[in-house]
C-alpha positions in Angstrom: 0.0 0.0 0.0 1.3 3.4 -0.9 2.3 5.4 2.1 0.9 8.8 1.0 -2.3 8.1 -0.8 -3.4 4.9 1.0 -4.1 3.0 -2.2 -3.0 -0.5 -3.3 -0.8 0.5 -6.2 2.9 -0.3 -6.1 4.9 2.6 -4.7 8.2 3.6 -6.4 11.5 3.8 -4.6 11.6 6.8 -2.4 14.6 9.0 -2.1 14.7 12.3 -0.1 17.1 14.1 -2.3 18.8 13.6 -5.7 22.4 12.3 -5.6 25.2 12.4 -8.0 28.1 10.2 -9.0 30.3 11.9 -6.5 28.1 10.6 -3.7 28.8 7.0 -4.5 31.7 4.9 -3.3 34.8 5.2 -5.5 34.6 1.6 -6.8 30.9 2.1 -7.8 31.5 5.4 -9.4 34.1 4.0 -11.7 31.6 1.5 -13.1 29.0 4.2 -13.9 29.1 5.6 -17.3 28.0 9.1 -18.2 24.4 8.9 -19.4 23.1 9.6 -22.9 20.8 12.7 -23.0 17.7 12.3 -25.1 15.8 15.5 -25.9 12.2 14.5 -26.3 9.6 16.7 -28.0 9.7 19.7 -30.3 10.3 22.2 -27.5 13.4 20.4 -26.2 14.7 19.7 -29.7 14.5 23.4 -30.7 15.8 24.7 -27.5 19.4 25.9 -28.4 20.2 26.9 -24.8 19.3 23.4 -23.6 21.5 21.8 -26.3 24.4 24.2 -25.3 24.0 23.1 -21.6 24.2 19.4 -22.6 27.3 20.1 -24.7 28.8 22.0 -21.7 28.3 18.8 -19.6 30.2 16.9 -22.3 27.4 14.4 -22.7 26.2 12.7 -25.9 22.8 13.7 -26.9 20.1 12.5 -29.3 16.7 13.9 -30.4 13.4 12.1 -30.6 9.8 13.0 -31.0 8.6 10.6 -28.3 11.6 8.7 -27.1 9.6 5.6 -27.0 11.8 3.9 -29.7 14.8 4.4 -27.4 13.3 2.8 -24.3 14.6 -0.7 -25.1 18.1 0.6 -25.7 17.9 2.5 -22.4 18.3 -0.8 -20.6 21.7 -1.3 -22.2 22.9 2.3 -22.3 22.3 4.6 -19.3 19.9 7.2 -20.8 18.2 10.3 -19.5 15.0 11.6 -21.2 14.6 15.4 -21.1 10.9 16.4 -21.3 9.6 19.9 -21.2 6.1 18.8 -20.0 5.5 16.3 -17.2 2.1 15.2 -18.5 0.5 13.7 -21.6 0.7 10.3 -23.3 4.4 10.4 -24.0 5.2 11.2 -20.4 3.0 8.5 -18.9 4.4 5.8 -21.3 8.0 6.8 -20.4 7.0 6.8 -16.7 5.4 3.4 -17.0 8.5 2.0 -18.7 10.5 3.3 -15.6 12.6 5.6 -17.8 14.8 8.1 -16.1 13.1 11.5 -16.7 14.3 15.0 -15.9 13.3 18.5 -16.9 15.3 21.2 -18.7 16.0 23.1 -15.4 18.0 20.1 -14.1 20.3 20.2 -17.2 20.7 24.0 -16.9 21.5 23.8 -13.2 24.1 21.0 -13.7 25.8 23.0 -16.5 25.8 26.1 -14.3 27.2 24.3 -11.3 29.5 22.0 -13.4 28.2 18.9 -11.7 26.9 15.6 -13.2 23.2 15.0 -13.7 21.8 13.6 -10.4 20.3 10.2 -10.0 16.7 10.2 -8.9 14.2 7.4 -8.8 11.2 9.6 -9.7 10.8 12.1 -12.6 12.7 15.2 -11.5 11.8 18.5 -13.3 13.7 20.9 -11.0 15.1 21.1 -7.5 13.0 24.0 -6.1 11.8 21.8 -3.3 15.1 20.0 -2.6 15.5 19.5 1.1 11.8 20.0 1.8 10.0 17.2 3.8 6.3 17.5 3.9 3.3 15.8 5.5 -0.3 16.2 4.4 -3.4 16.6 6.5 -7.1 17.3 5.9 -7.2 15.8 2.4 -9.9 13.1 2.4 -9.8 12.1 -1.3 -7.0 10.6 -3.3 -7.9 12.8 -6.3 -6.9 15.9 -4.2 -3.7 14.5 -2.6 -2.1 12.6 -5.5 -1.4 15.6 -7.8 0.1 17.6 -4.9 2.4 14.7 -4.0 3.5 14.3 -7.6 4.3 18.1 -7.9 6.4 17.9 -4.7 8.3 14.9 -6.1 8.8 16.5 -9.4 10.5 19.5 -7.6 12.8 17.3 -5.5 10.8 17.2 -2.3 9.8 14.2 -0.2 6.6 13.2 1.7 6.1 11.5 5.1 3.0 9.8 6.2 3.4 10.7 9.8 4.5 14.0 11.1 7.7 14.2 13.1 10.1 17.0 14.1 12.1 16.2 10.9 9.1 17.4 8.7 9.8 20.9 7.5 6.4 21.8 6.2 2.8 20.6 6.8 0.4 21.0 3.8 -3.0 21.3 5.4 -6.6 21.5 4.1 -8.1 22.1 7.6 -7.2 23.5 11.0 -8.1 20.4 12.9 -6.4 17.1 13.7 -3.3 15.8 15.5 -0.9 16.7 12.7 -2.1 20.3 12.8 -1.7 20.6 16.5 1.8 19.0 16.3 2.9 21.5 13.7 1.7 24.4 15.8 3.4 23.1 18.9 6.8 22.6 17.1 6.5 25.7 15.0 6.4 23.9 11.7 5.1 26.1 8.9 1.6 25.1 7.9 1.1 25.8 4.2 -1.8 25.6 1.8 -1.8 23.7 -1.5 -1.4 27.1 -3.2 2.2 27.0 -2.0 3.0 24.0 -4.1 1.2 25.3 -7.2 2.9 28.7 -6.9 6.4 27.1 -6.8 5.4 24.9 -9.7 4.5 27.9 -11.7 8.1 29.1 -11.3 9.6 25.7 -12.0 11.8 27.0 -14.9 13.3 29.7 -12.7 16.5 28.3 -11.2 16.6 30.9 -8.4 13.2 29.9 -7.0 13.2 27.9 -3.8 10.2 26.6 -1.9 11.7 27.8 1.4 11.8 31.4 0.3 10.3 33.6 3.1 8.3 35.5 0.5 6.3 32.3 -0.1 5.1 32.3 3.5 2.1 34.3 2.2 0.7 30.9 1.3 0.4 29.8 5.0 -3.0 28.4 6.0 -4.8 31.3 7.7 -5.9 30.9 11.4 -9.7 30.7 10.5 -9.4 28.7 7.3 -12.8 27.0 6.6 -14.2 28.4 10.0 -17.4 30.3 10.4 -17.5 32.4 13.6 -20.3 33.9 15.6 -19.8 36.3 18.5 -21.7 36.8 21.7 -21.4 39.3 24.5 -19.2 41.9 22.8 -20.0 45.5 22.1 -21.1 46.4 18.6 -17.8 48.2 17.8 -15.7 45.4 19.1 -17.8 42.7 17.3 -17.5 44.6 14.1 -13.7 44.8 14.5 -13.6 41.1 15.2 -15.7 40.3 12.2 -13.3 42.3 10.0 -10.3 40.4 11.4 -12.1 37.1 10.8 -12.4 37.9 7.1 -8.7 39.1 7.0 -7.6 35.8 8.6 -9.4 33.5 6.1 -12.7 32.9 7.9 -16.3 33.8 7.7 -18.8 35.0 10.3 -22.5 34.5 10.6 -25.4 34.0 13.1 -25.0 31.3 15.8 -27.9 29.3 14.4 -26.4 29.1 10.9 -25.7 25.6 9.7 -22.2 26.6 8.6 -21.3 28.1 12.0 -18.4 26.2 13.5 -17.4 28.4 16.5 -19.2 30.6 18.9 -16.8 33.1 20.4 -18.0 34.3 23.8 -17.0 37.2 26.0 -16.4 35.3 29.2 -16.5 38.5 31.3 -19.8 40.0 30.0 -21.9 36.9 29.0 -24.5 35.6 31.4 -26.5 33.2 29.3 -25.8 31.1 26.2 -28.3 30.3 23.5 -30.1 27.0 23.7 -27.9 24.0 23.3 -29.6 23.0 20.1 -28.4 26.2 18.5 -24.8 26.0 19.7 -22.1 25.1 17.1 -19.5 22.4 17.7 -17.1 24.8 19.5 -18.0 27.4 22.1 -14.8 29.2 23.0 -13.6 32.2 24.9 -12.6 35.5 23.3 -9.0 34.6 24.2 -9.1 31.8 21.6 -9.9 34.4 18.9 -7.1 36.7 19.8 -4.6 33.9 20.5 -5.2 32.5 17.0 -4.4 35.8 15.4 -1.4 36.3 17.6 0.3 33.1 16.6 -1.3 33.1 13.1 -2.6 29.6 13.6 -5.9 28.2 14.9 -5.5 27.7 18.7 -6.7 24.6 20.4 -10.4 24.9 21.2 -10.3 22.4 24.0 -7.8 24.5 26.0 -10.0 27.7 25.7 -13.5 26.2 25.8 -16.1 28.4 27.4 -17.7 27.1 30.5 -20.6 28.8 32.1 -19.7 30.0 35.6 -21.9 29.3 38.6 -23.0 32.7 39.9 -23.1 31.5 43.5 -19.4 30.4 43.3 -18.3 33.9 42.7 -20.3 35.5 45.5 -18.0 37.3 48.0 -20.6 36.9 50.8 -21.4 33.9 52.8 -25.2 33.2 52.8 -26.8 32.8 56.1 -27.8 29.3 57.3 -31.4 30.4 57.7 -33.1 33.1 55.7 -35.5 33.7 58.5 -32.9 34.1 61.3 -33.0 36.5 64.1 -32.5 40.2 63.5 -29.3 40.2 65.6 -27.8 37.5 63.4 -28.7 39.4 60.3 -27.2 42.5 61.6 -24.0 40.6 62.6 -23.7 39.2 59.1 -24.3 42.6 57.6 -21.5 44.0 59.7 -19.2 41.2 58.6 -20.0 41.8 54.9 -19.5 45.6 55.2 -16.3 45.1 57.1 -15.0 42.8 54.3 -16.0 45.2 51.6 -14.3 48.0 53.5 -11.1 46.0 53.8 -10.3 46.8 50.1 -8.6 43.5 49.5 -6.5 43.5 52.7 -6.8 39.8 53.1 -3.3 39.3 54.5 -4.2 41.0 57.7 -4.3 39.0 61.0 -8.1 39.4 61.0 -8.7 36.9 58.3 -7.1 33.7 57.2 -8.2 32.4 53.9 -8.4 28.7 53.2 -6.0 27.3 50.6 -8.8 26.0 48.5 -10.2 29.5 48.2 -6.7 30.9 47.5 -6.4 28.5 44.6 -9.8 29.4 43.2 -9.5 33.2 43.4 -5.8 33.7 42.5 -5.6 32.9 38.8 -1.8 33.3 38.7 1.2 34.3 40.9 1.1 37.7 39.3 -2.5 38.4 40.0 -3.1 41.8 41.7 -6.8 41.8 41.4 -7.2 39.7 44.5 -10.6 38.5 45.6 -11.6 36.6 48.7 -14.7 35.2 50.3 -15.8 36.1 53.7 -14.4 33.5 56.1 -16.9 30.8 57.1 -17.3 29.9 60.8 -15.3 26.8 60.1 -12.2 29.0 59.7 -12.2 29.7 63.4 -12.2 26.5 65.3 -13.0 27.8 68.8 -14.8 30.7 70.4 -11.5 31.6 72.1 -9.9 32.1 68.8 -12.8 34.3 67.6 -12.5 36.4 70.7 -8.7 36.7 70.2 -9.2 37.9 66.7 -11.8 40.4 67.9 -9.3 41.7 70.5 -6.6 42.1 67.8 -9.0 44.1 65.7 -9.8 46.4 68.6 -6.0 47.0 69.3 -5.2 48.3 65.8 -4.2 52.0 66.1 -4.8 54.6 63.5 -1.0 54.7 62.7 -1.0 50.9 62.3 -4.0 51.0 60.1 -2.4 53.5 57.7 0.8 51.5 57.6 -1.2 48.4 56.7 -2.9 50.4 53.9 0.6 51.4 52.8 1.7 47.8 52.7 -1.4 46.7 50.8 -1.1 49.3 48.1 2.6 48.5 47.8 1.7 44.8 47.3 -0.8 45.7 44.7 1.7 47.9 42.9 4.3 45.2 43.0 1.7 42.8 41.6 1.0 45.2 38.7 4.7 45.4 37.9 5.0 41.7 38.1 2.1 41.3 35.7 3.8 43.7 33.2 7.0 41.6 33.4 5.5 38.1 33.4 2.3 38.5 31.3 3.6 41.0 28.8 7.4 41.2 28.7 8.2 37.6 29.3 5.8 36.5 26.6 7.1 39.0 24.1 10.7 38.0 24.8 10.0 34.2 24.7 12.4 32.5 22.3 11.4 30.3 19.4 7.9 31.8 19.1 5.6 30.4 16.4 6.0 32.6 13.4 8.8 34.6 15.0 9.1 37.3 17.6 6.1 39.5 18.4 8.2 42.7 18.5 11.5 43.9 17.3 14.2 44.0 20.0 14.3 47.8 19.9 10.6 48.2 20.5 10.7 45.7 23.4 13.5 47.7 25.0 11.6 51.0 24.6 8.4 49.5 26.2 9.7 47.3 28.9 13.4 48.2 29.4 12.9 50.6 32.3 10.5 48.5 34.4 12.8 45.9 36.0 14.8 48.4 38.2 11.5 49.9 39.5 10.2 46.4 40.2 13.3 45.4 42.1 13.3 48.4 44.5 9.6 48.1 45.3 9.9 44.4 46.0 12.5 45.3 48.7 10.2 48.0 50.1 7.3 45.6 50.2 9.2 42.9 52.0 10.4 45.4 54.6 6.9 46.8 55.2 5.6 43.2 55.5 8.2 42.5 58.2 7.2 45.7 60.0 3.5 44.9 60.0 4.0 41.3 61.1 6.2 42.4 64.0 4.4 45.6 64.7 5.2 48.1 67.4 4.6 51.9 67.5 8.4 52.4 67.5 8.8 50.8 64.1 10.4 53.2 61.7 8.5 53.6 58.4 10.6 56.6 57.3 13.8 54.4 57.4 12.3 52.2 54.7 12.0 55.1 52.2 15.3 56.7 53.2 17.2 53.5 52.6 15.9 53.2 49.1 15.9 56.9 48.1 19.0 56.5 45.9 17.5 53.5 44.2 14.3 55.4 43.5 16.3 58.4 42.2 18.0 56.1 39.7 15.0 53.9 38.7 12.3 56.3 38.0 13.7 59.1 35.7 14.4 56.8 32.7 10.9 55.5 32.8 9.1 58.8 33.4 11.2 60.7 30.9 10.4 58.4 28.0 6.9 57.4 29.0 5.3 59.4 26.1 7.7 57.6 23.7 6.7 54.3 25.3 3.0 55.1 24.7 3.7 56.1 21.1 5.6 52.9 20.5 2.8 50.8 21.9 0.2 52.6 19.8 2.3 52.3 16.6 3.0 48.6 17.1 -0.6 48.0 18.0 -1.7 49.6 14.8 0.9 48.1 12.4 1.4 44.7 13.9 -1.7 42.5 13.9 0.0 39.8 16.0 0.9 42.3 18.7 -2.6 43.8 18.6 -4.0 40.3 19.2 -1.5 39.6 21.9 -2.6 42.8 23.8 -6.2 41.6 23.5 -5.4 38.2 24.9 -3.5 39.8 27.8 -6.3 42.2 28.5 -8.8 39.4 28.9 -6.7 37.7 31.5 -7.8 38.1 35.2 -4.5 39.4 36.3 -4.8 42.3 34.0 -8.3 43.2 35.1 -9.3 44.1 31.6 -6.9 47.0 31.6 -4.7 47.8 28.6 -0.9 47.7 28.7 -0.8 51.5 28.5 -3.2 51.8 31.5 -0.9 49.4 33.5 2.2 51.3 32.6 0.9 54.6 33.9 1.0 53.2 37.4 4.7 53.9 38.0 4.1 57.6 37.0 1.4 57.8 39.8 3.2 55.8 42.5 5.6 58.3 44.0 2.9 60.9 44.6 0.8 58.2 46.1 3.5 57.2 48.5 4.1 60.8 49.5 0.4 61.2 50.5 0.5 57.9 52.5 3.6 59.1 54.4 1.9 62.4 55.2 -1.1 60.4 56.5 1.2 58.2 58.6 3.0 61.3 60.0 -0.3 62.8 61.0 -1.0 59.8 63.2 2.6 59.7 64.6 3.3 61.7 67.8 6.1 64.2 67.5 8.0 62.6 70.3 8.1 59.3 68.3 11.5 59.0 66.6 9.8 58.0 63.4 8.1 61.5 63.1 11.3 63.2 62.1 12.3 60.3 59.8 8.9 60.5 58.1 9.3 64.2 57.6 12.8 63.6 56.1 11.5 60.8 53.9 8.7 63.1 52.6 11.3 65.8 51.7 13.5 63.1 50.0 10.5 62.0 47.9 9.8 65.6 46.9 13.5 65.9 45.9 13.2 62.7 43.9 10.0 63.9 42.1 11.6 67.4 41.5 14.7 65.6 40.1 12.4 63.5 37.8 10.6 66.6 36.6 13.8 68.5 35.9 15.3 65.4 34.2 12.1 65.1 32.2 12.3 68.7 31.1 16.0 68.2 30.1 15.1 65.1 28.1 12.2 66.9 26.4 14.5 69.8 25.6 17.0 67.5 24.0 14.3 65.9 21.9 13.1 69.3 20.8 16.7 70.4 19.9 17.2 67.3 17.8 13.8 67.8 16.0 14.8 71.5 15.3 18.2 70.4 13.9 16.5 67.8 11.8 14.1 70.3 10.3 16.7 72.9 9.3 18.8 72.5 6.2 22.5 73.3 6.6 21.9 73.7 10.3 25.3 74.4 12.1 26.3 71.5 14.3 27.2 73.9 17.1 23.5 74.6 17.6 23.3 71.4 19.7 25.0 72.1 23.0 24.5 70.8 26.5 24.1 74.3 27.9 21.6 75.5 25.3 17.9 75.2 25.7 15.0 76.0 23.4 12.8 78.8 24.6 10.3 79.8 21.9 9.6 79.9 18.2 8.0 82.7 16.1 6.9 82.6 12.4 7.4 86.0 10.8 7.5 87.8 7.5 10.6 89.8 6.9 10.1 93.6 6.5 13.7 94.5 6.0 15.9 93.5 3.1 18.9 92.2 5.1 18.2 88.4 5.1 16.1 87.0 2.3 14.3 90.1 1.2 11.1 91.9 2.1 8.0 89.7 2.2 9.9 86.4 2.7 8.6 83.9 5.3 11.0 83.3 8.1 11.1 81.4 11.4 12.9 82.6 14.6 14.0 80.1 17.1 14.9 81.6 20.5 17.4 79.7 22.6 18.8 80.6 26.0 21.9 82.2 24.4 21.2 82.7 20.7 18.6 83.4 18.1 18.4 81.1 15.0 16.9 82.7 11.8 15.7 80.3 9.2 13.9 80.7 5.9 10.6 78.8 5.5 10.4 77.0 2.2 7.0 77.6 0.5 5.2 75.5 -2.1 5.4 78.3 -4.5 9.2 78.3 -4.5 9.4 74.5 -4.6 7.1 74.4 -7.6 9.5 76.4 -9.6 12.3 73.9 -9.3 13.0 71.3 -11.9 11.6 67.8 -11.6 15.1 66.4 -11.0 15.5 68.6 -7.9 12.1 67.8 -6.6 13.1 64.1 -6.3 15.5 65.1 -3.5 13.4 65.6 -0.3 13.9 69.1 1.1 13.7 70.2 4.7 11.0 72.7 5.7 13.6 75.3 6.9 16.9 76.6 5.6 19.5 78.1 7.9 20.3 81.8 7.4 22.2 82.9 10.5 22.7 82.3 14.2 22.9 85.5 16.2 24.3 85.4 19.7 22.0 87.2 22.1 24.9 89.3 23.3 25.0 90.9 19.9 21.4 92.1 20.1 21.5 95.6 21.5 17.9 96.5 21.4 14.5 94.9 20.8 12.3 97.3 18.9 8.5 97.2 19.5 6.5 99.1 16.8 3.4 101.0 17.8 0.2 99.6 16.2 -0.9 101.8 13.3 -2.6 101.3 10.0 0.7 101.3 8.2 2.5 99.1 10.8 0.7 96.2 12.4 2.0 93.4 14.6 5.7 94.3 13.9 8.9 94.4 15.8 12.6 94.4 15.1 16.0 93.8 16.6 19.2 95.9 16.4 22.3 93.8 16.0 25.9 94.8 16.3 28.5 92.0 16.3 32.1 92.3 17.5 33.4 91.9 14.0 31.2 94.6 12.5 31.1 98.1 14.0 27.9 99.1 12.3 24.4 98.3 13.5 21.9 96.4 11.5 18.1 96.4 11.8 16.1 93.2 11.2 12.4 94.0 11.1 9.6 91.4 11.1 5.8 91.1 11.1 4.3 88.3 13.0 2.9 85.6 10.7 0.3 83.7 12.7 -1.6 83.9 16.0 1.5 84.0 18.2 1.7 86.8 20.7 4.3 89.4 19.7 4.5 90.8 23.3 5.1 87.3 24.8 7.9 86.6 22.3 9.6 89.9 22.7 9.4 89.7 26.4 11.0 86.2 26.4 13.7 87.6 24.0 14.6 90.6 26.3 14.6 88.3 29.4 17.0 85.9 27.7 19.3 88.8 26.6 19.3 90.3 30.1 20.3 87.0 31.5 23.2 86.7 29.0 24.5 90.3 29.6 23.8 90.2 33.3 21.2 93.0 33.4 18.7 93.2 36.2 16.0 95.2 34.2 15.1 93.4 31.0 12.5 96.0 30.1 15.3 98.6 29.5 16.3 96.5 26.5 12.9 97.2 24.9 12.3 100.4 23.0 8.9 101.4 21.6 9.0 103.5 18.4 6.8 104.5 15.5 7.5 102.2 12.7 7.8 105.0 10.2 10.8 106.3 12.1 12.8 103.1 11.2 11.2 102.6 7.8 9.2 99.7 9.1 6.0 99.5 7.1 3.4 96.7 6.5 1.0 98.6 4.2 3.0 97.9 1.1 3.6 94.3 2.0 0.9 93.1 -0.4 3.2 94.1 -3.3 6.0 91.8 -2.1 5.0 89.4 -4.9 6.9 91.8 -7.3 10.2 91.0 -5.5 9.3 87.3 -5.6 8.9 87.6 -9.4 12.3 89.4 -9.6 14.0 86.7 -7.6 12.3 84.0 -9.7 13.5 85.7 -12.8 17.1 85.7 -11.6 16.9 82.0 -10.8 15.6 81.3 -14.3 18.1 83.4 -16.0 20.9 81.7 -14.1 19.5 78.2 -14.9 19.3 78.9 -18.7 22.2 80.3 -20.6 20.7 81.9 -23.7 24.0 81.6 -25.6 23.9 77.8 -25.4 20.1 77.2 -25.3 18.3 75.6 -28.3 16.1 77.9 -30.3 12.9 76.2 -29.2 13.8 76.8 -25.5 14.7 80.4 -26.4 11.3 81.0 -27.9 9.7 79.4 -24.8 11.6 81.6 -22.4 11.0 84.6 -24.7 7.2 84.1 -24.3 7.7 84.2 -20.5 9.9 87.3 -20.6 7.4 89.0 -22.9 5.1 89.3 -19.9 7.7 91.6 -18.3 8.7 93.5 -21.4 8.1 97.3 -21.5 6.5 96.8 -25.0 3.9 94.3 -23.8 0.3 95.4 -23.5 -0.7 96.4 -20.0 -3.4 93.7 -20.1 -0.8 91.0 -20.9 1.9 92.0 -18.5 2.2 90.7 -15.0 2.4 94.2 -13.6 1.5 97.2 -15.9 3.6 100.3 -16.6 2.7 103.2 -18.9 3.1 102.3 -22.6 5.0 105.3 -23.2 7.8 104.3 -20.9 10.6 103.0 -23.2 13.2 102.8 -20.5 15.5 99.8 -21.1 14.0 99.1 -24.5 15.4 95.8 -26.0 14.1 92.9 -27.9 12.3 90.6 -25.6 14.0 87.5 -27.0 17.5 88.7 -25.7 16.4 90.3 -22.5 17.5 89.3 -19.0 14.3 88.6 -17.0 15.6 90.6 -14.1 16.3 93.6 -16.3 12.7 93.5 -17.6 11.4 93.9 -14.1 13.6 96.7 -13.0 11.6 99.4 -14.7 8.5 98.2 -13.0 10.2 98.0 -9.7 11.4 101.6 -10.1 7.9 102.8 -9.8 7.7 101.5 -6.2 9.7 102.4 -3.2 11.9 99.6 -2.0 11.8 98.3 1.5 14.8 100.5 2.5 13.7 103.6 0.5 10.1 104.0 1.4 10.8 107.6 2.6 13.2 110.4 1.8 16.7 110.0 3.0 16.2 113.1 5.1 14.0 111.1 7.4 16.6 108.4 8.0 17.7 108.0 11.6 21.0 106.4 12.7 20.4 103.1 14.4 23.1 104.0 16.9 20.5 106.1 18.7 18.9 102.9 19.8 22.0 101.0 20.7 23.0 100.0 24.2 25.8 102.5 24.0 23.4 105.3 24.8 22.2 103.6 27.9 23.1 105.5 31.1 
């Protein structure tokens, strides 16, 4: 019986991989003669490349239409039949005659590698599947399986009936069965039949291999041939899960559909199931759904089968023995229930001792921090004396002891949360040899979880010390010492986490959105009892909140500690230490944020000087402006001012208008949004000029700069471009300057003037497009040399320059001038574009000559030299 199709035909000799003459013993290899190559069929006979490959192997070759006439001679002379098609009458007759059949790719590959033609007991077309060992599952009919096995053998692969760790791939037609579960457990790739067909399509390509990672797209999806129904989820979540079902190869429908195979139940929010007659074969928890997506394979339904919980088993109250008991008994039980609820999970206190059976039922894992407990039964207290003793202990608890016990309980809960993050999330993400590879890249894992272990270690020690204090309680026990001993550890552990918490959240959100497996993993973890249905981000915010919470608890303990108690002064010192730690964290966070901002600024500025990034320099403010002077880029150009603690960076903002004028070749290179112009030390700024608000000067200011290398003052004037406050920015600027030059009164650096006095004007700003056109013309004239430009391009540029020509009609020109003005008359075809604009510009006052020279005022009048 055949091992792979379970039929009674005679199986052929099986060999896992082709072998060549060099694989034989020396004595056997000497007796083997080189085979005769017979090219069968028209395609092979007319294939010149194939003939050349045979010749390169130094083998004799013959041609035949069918090769059938040479079968008898093949028993005397070792012969190899080369067929271009492994199907049809000729192929099957040669196969039945047990002829040695190969495909053209085998000949080409042997010629390329300079190796002899391999021996193989089956027809071998190519070696795309060489080294691949497969097993099949889910194929119930021989008609489905036999062609797949033949394709695999034709490509050099082999088949096994039973799956073992040596099997490299499982070809599956379902997501059920022992073979499927074995493959999932051992991480064996589970492929669909499309994988074999896809490789066979590329059989003539010598570079194609069945193990290529790109072919993993033909894996069997998790919900292959599954129809899912959902119960207990919100509408939004159910819609999301239905979309994921389709994306992962499944279908969804109503629970009573005949095709429904799985009912996915929200085990936290589902109270009742549909009637048994309507239920499909599998009723599973939501964790099964997300777990399947996470590992990209159908999870075992038996491990995550939904079982309806008994409501009475989860009750935290112990029902009375008799519903009609006395009023005193009811009041007593009510007090017990209220006391338990008020305990807020403090089940480690001497008041209660939980049975081990209850501990096993309520604590789902060692990392569970959502502890729950039942009110102790009377059987927990064996004698009345014991109950009286417990009552006495309860009465002896002082307010100070009560707060300390609360401190201990919150610390235990916090340690439990950190332990959950490390065990439920971090350990699973870092687990080696995960099915389908790691969930996250190592750098993402480090960003999210890298700063948690030091915090966990220090709080484990604090929790243990507090536990020892509570168990051996006395009023002289020092709580402050616990914090003081670990102050340095807290100072080192918390800043790295808090400083990069925003980056941690962004990384989680990005991975959750772009990585479906990680998204499913987070959903699985969220459904676990120890996570309390909280997301990873919600759990990670706890360390940010913990130190302020400890500070409040220590204040509460100090209130209940007499001043004569030695622990009072230690508590006060511990509170101050915690404040210092939190202050240090805040300052360190601000430094980190400033460094991030500095790097972002440098990244956005083209040709930014490296010296801008300095350890002593901090970013203060940014202001987007329009230049009113002509000292930097020209009047009307958009600029950005970056104020730092010791300098002022001036950058040009690149606009779409300017970018659109560049050639397509230049646009391929991505440009940064800003271009560096100059970096002015604050010590060189002698005055900040605030212009009075008038119709011709709105929202404007300027700076008077005088550097050590230049003895003359320069005025840079700007108009605020946006909703930023001019007053706020100029105030920050003067304060920063006063700090650098060691002046007490920063307001003396500010001078308020009428804009007209310094030729600062915004009324003509609407005409700054003229200067833009002039600059554009200069760029075009530089880009095209008219002496070396073809005539067609000259005519094209001529038509552009005609718009600026003095001879152009006023309706055709960009900006009109009187027709009678013949200044600069030249042929438009030989004009410089910048010259054609100059007559036009002459009719307008420039940014520096808006007024008569007689009105000009020396900038020295506003310099610091005139200060008393």
